[in-house]
Structure formats: structure tokens, C-alpha cells
N, C-alpha and C positions, 0 to 999 in steps of 0.2 A: 479656274473658278476660285474666288476668294471666299473663305468661310465668314459668315456674318459675325460682327462683334457681339451682337446680343446673345448668340448661343454661347460664345466663350465666356461672357460675363455671368450667364446663368450657371455654368458649371463651377466657376469659382465660388459663387455664392452658395451653391449646394455643398461644396467642400467645406466652406467655413461653417455652414449650419451643422454639418455632420460633426465637425471638430468640437463645436460648442456643446453639442448634445452629449458627446462622449466625455467631456470634462465635467459636465454638471450631473449627468445620470450615473449612479453607482454601477460598476460592472456586474453583470449577471453571473459570469463564470467564476468570480472570485469567492463567492460565498461557499461553494462546495470545497474549494481549495483550503479555505480557513478551517472548515470542519475536518478535512483530512489531516491538516497540520496538527490538530489537537490529538489525533490518534497515532501520530508517529512515535516510534520508540525513543528513549532518552538519547542524548548526544553520545558520541563515541568517546569523548573525553572522560565523561563520568564512568563509562564502562572500563576504560583503561585505568583510571584511578582505583576503581574497585578491584581490578585484576592485580594491580601493584600491591594493594593492601593485603589481598589474599596470599600473594607470593611472599610478602614479608612475614605474614603469620606462619606460613608453611616453613619458611626458612628458620624462624625462631623456634618452631616446634621440632625441627630436625637437627638442632644443635646437639652435639655429643656423638658417641659411638654406639653402634648396635652391638649386642652381645650374642654369643652363641649359647644355645640351651645346654645347661650342665647335665652330665649323666648322673642319674640318681642311683647311688650305690652305697649301701650302709657299711660295706666292708672297708677297712682301712688298708690301702695298698701302697706299696712303695712308688715313688715318683721321681722325677728328674727336674733339675733347675739349670737354666742356661744363663751365663753371663757373657755378654758381647762387649768386648773391650775396644776402645779407641774408634768409636763410630764417628764418621765424618758428618757431623750435624752442627752447622754453625749458621746463625742468623745474621744477615747483613741488610742494610738499608739500600735498596736498589731503586733509584727514583724516589717515589713517595711511599713505597710499600716495603715491609719487612719480609724477606724471603730466605729460604734455605739455599745457601750458595752451592752451586754445582758447576762442574767443568764445562758442560755443554752450553748453558744459558748465560753464564757469568764469567766467561774466560777473559774478556777484555777488562771487566771490572776488577778481576783478581790480579791481572798483570799490572794495572795501574797502581795497585797497592803492593807491588813487588812480592806477590804470592804465586806459588806454583799451582796452576789449575788442576794438574793431575792429582793433587792431594785431596781435592774436594769431590768425593764420590759418595753421596748419600744413597745412591742406588744399591750399594753393597749391603747396607744395613736393611734396606727395604726387601731385597731378595732373601736375606738371611731370616728375617722375621716371617716372611711368607713360607719359607721352608719349614719353620718350626710349627706355625699355626695351621698349616695345611696337612700336617702329618697325621696318620692314624693314632700316633702316640698322644697327641693333644686331644683328638676327638674321643679317645677312650678315657679321658679324664686323668691321665698320668702326668701331665705337666703341672708343676706346682707354681712356678713363677719364672719370669724372664726379667733380667736386669741389664740395662744398657748404660755404658759410660762413654761419653763423648771425648774427643781429643782435648777439649777445654776442661775436662774433669767433671762435667755435669752428670750426675747419676739419677736415673729414673727407673721406676718399676712398671711393668706391664702385666696386668692380670691375665690369667690363663684362658679366660672365656671371652676375650676381646676378638672382634672380627676386624682384622686389619684392612685398610683400604687396598683395593686391587691395583689401582693406577698410581703411577709415580707422582703425578701432579697432586692428587688428593693426599698422598702420603706426605709430601713436602708441606702442604698446607696444614696438615695435622701436627707435624713436628714443629712447625713455626709457631702454631698456637700453643703447643705444650711448653716450649722453651720461653714463651713470653708470659703465659698465664700460670705456669707451673703445675697445671693439672687439667685433665680431661675427664668429664663425667659421662655416665651412660645416658642414653636417650630416655627422657622422662623420669630419671632417677637421680639421686644425689651420690650414688656410688662412684668413687674415683677409679676409673679404669687405667689411666696413666697418671703417674704422680711423681714429681721430682722429689727426691729424698736426699738425705745427707750422706756423705762418704764416711767411712769405707763400706764396701758392699758386704764385708764379712760379718757386720753386726746384724744383718738380716738373714743370714744363712742358718739353717738348723744346727743344733749342737751335735757334733759327731759326724757332720756331713763330710763326704770325701770329695775334695776339690781337685779336679783333673784339668790341667792345662794342655792344649793341643797346639803344636807348632811344627812346621816343616824343619826348623833348625834344631829341634830337640834331639838329644843323643839317644834316648831310649825309643826304639822302634818296636811296635807291637801290632798284633792282629787285633783289630778293634772288636770283632765279634767274640773272640776267645777272651779278650780282656774284660769285656762287659759281662760275659757269661759267668766268669769266676768271681765277680763282685757279690757281696752279700746283700740280701734284700733288707736287712735291718738298718743299713746306712743309706742316706740320701746321696745320690750322685749329682755333683755340680760340675758342669762342663764349661770351661772358660775358653772362648774362641775369639779370635781377632776379627773385627769387622772393618779393617782399613785396607787400603790398596797395597801398601808396603810397610814392612816393619815387624816387630815382635810384640807379644803381649807381656804384661808384667807377671812374672812367675813367682814373686815373693810370697804370695799368700796361697799358692797351690801346693797340694800334697804330692802330686805326681805330675810329671811333665813329659808328654809322650808325643811320638810321631806315628801317624796311622797310614802314611802312604809314602812311596819313594818319590813322588812328584808333588809340586806345590798345588794345593787345592784352594778353590774359592771358599768363602765362608758358607755359602749356600750348599755347596757340594759336601763340605765337611759336616754340616749339620744334618744333611740327609743321611749320611752314613751313620752318624750317632743315633738318629731316630730309628733307623732300620735295625741297628744292633739291639737297641732297647726293646723294640717291638718283637724281635725274635726271642729275646730273653724272657719276656713276659707273655709270650704267645698271643700277641695282638695281631689279628688277621686283617 
């Protein structure tokens, strides 16, 4: 049975009429959608830009170093000064950034410049500084100052109430900033916690201070605890320790040059022994 043509034509006409009506008449469902679009939250891009601005403000406010609360004590008590010699802190341009060179991350860079990667050990000075600032001696307020001289002869001072970075990456970033800007201030203050100063280091030491150099190659071998216990409280003790992988410190400006162990010690281990001897002498628990 064949379907009549009239029926087919009516359906086409009905479809055309429906299409024309849909083109001319406004959609009923679009009005609520428009109202809902007005109530939508702002675009994500604006939120991301706001977040970036807040992060930049937080970063700007966080510049500098935190400080450790100083112990309040009206009494004048003897203290100690540490001088760390020949620290392996050298800034190099790697790619487009300035970084502290070390044997792990920049070995190929150093070999291309005919340098020995084993000589670039900034981790030694990092461990040495943590040994000093984490000791009960420092927390008791007996640390007067720390001076660091690099292999290139750059001398800088570290205040005793500085909180040193715990991670090696942050420490290298701090040292790179110091060697380029020549000073690091405290958070929210103008006080310089790390400051590059002029040589020699002896011009900053107290008058009458006893300067003691420590080295495995020294001829005079002593028991450190007895040696420190016999020292007078009227004179400031200045300990000169090497912060390099190999070599000796300059003993020209030292009053005494001693050996405290029959075996070579790392800078951090040597400083731990010194701090322990001073804590025992001054009864710091």
C-alpha cells in the first residue's frame, strides 16, 4: 500500500511551520538561564590573579630572616666568638640564575671551567653554622658573634640571634642573596642580621680576646675540656675553625694553635666539642 502524497506534504508543512515559529518566538527556557548567569561567581581567571597578587604580597612581607628571642639577663657574662675560615661559598651564573656552586648540582659546570668539583662544598659551612646556632651555648645567650671568611676572601658577620635555614637549598639561596646584596635584614625590621664587612677579622674582635686556632696538623695536642676549664672568664675566647674540605687555616693571627683529637674531625663535629666544653665550663644544662 502506497502512502498518500497529501499526508507527506502536510507533515513537511507542519515541520516548516514549527521551525518558523521557533525562529520568531523567543525561547521560554532562556530567560531563567540569563537570570542564573547573573548570579554566577566571578571567572576563575580573576580569582587566580587575586591569588597571585596575595602570594606576591606574602612573599614581599616574608623577605629577610626570622630571629630567635634573646634571653633577658642584666648580668654581663663571658661569651665566645667563632671564626670559620675558608668557607666554600662562591656564586656562579648557571643558565640565567646566580647560584652557590656545589659539587652535586654543578659538577659538569665546574669541570668545563677546569675546576675541581670536590673543592666546592657549601654543605660544610651549613652544617657548621647549624652546630653553633643549635647548641645550648647559643640559646643561653653566650654566643657573641660568628664571622665567616670565604675562599675568595669575602668576610661577613652573622648576628647571634639569627635563625639559620634548616634546608640546604634555602641556605644556598640565602648565601647567594647575601653575596650579591651584601646584607640580609630581619623580617619587618631594618636590623642587618648578616652583613659583609671589610677584612681583617681582627679589627672586630674585642681587645684582649684569646684567639685559638684548631687543626689536626697542629703540634700542640690538648684535652679540650681541661683547656677550656683553665681559661679565664675575664678574656673572650675566639675559636678559629676551618670550614673547607681539605687544607689548613691561617694561624698568623691566632694566639694558640691546638689539636683536640688524634683523628681528623669535620667542622661540625669540632664545633660541637667546643660548645660542649664551654657549656660544661659555664654550667649550661
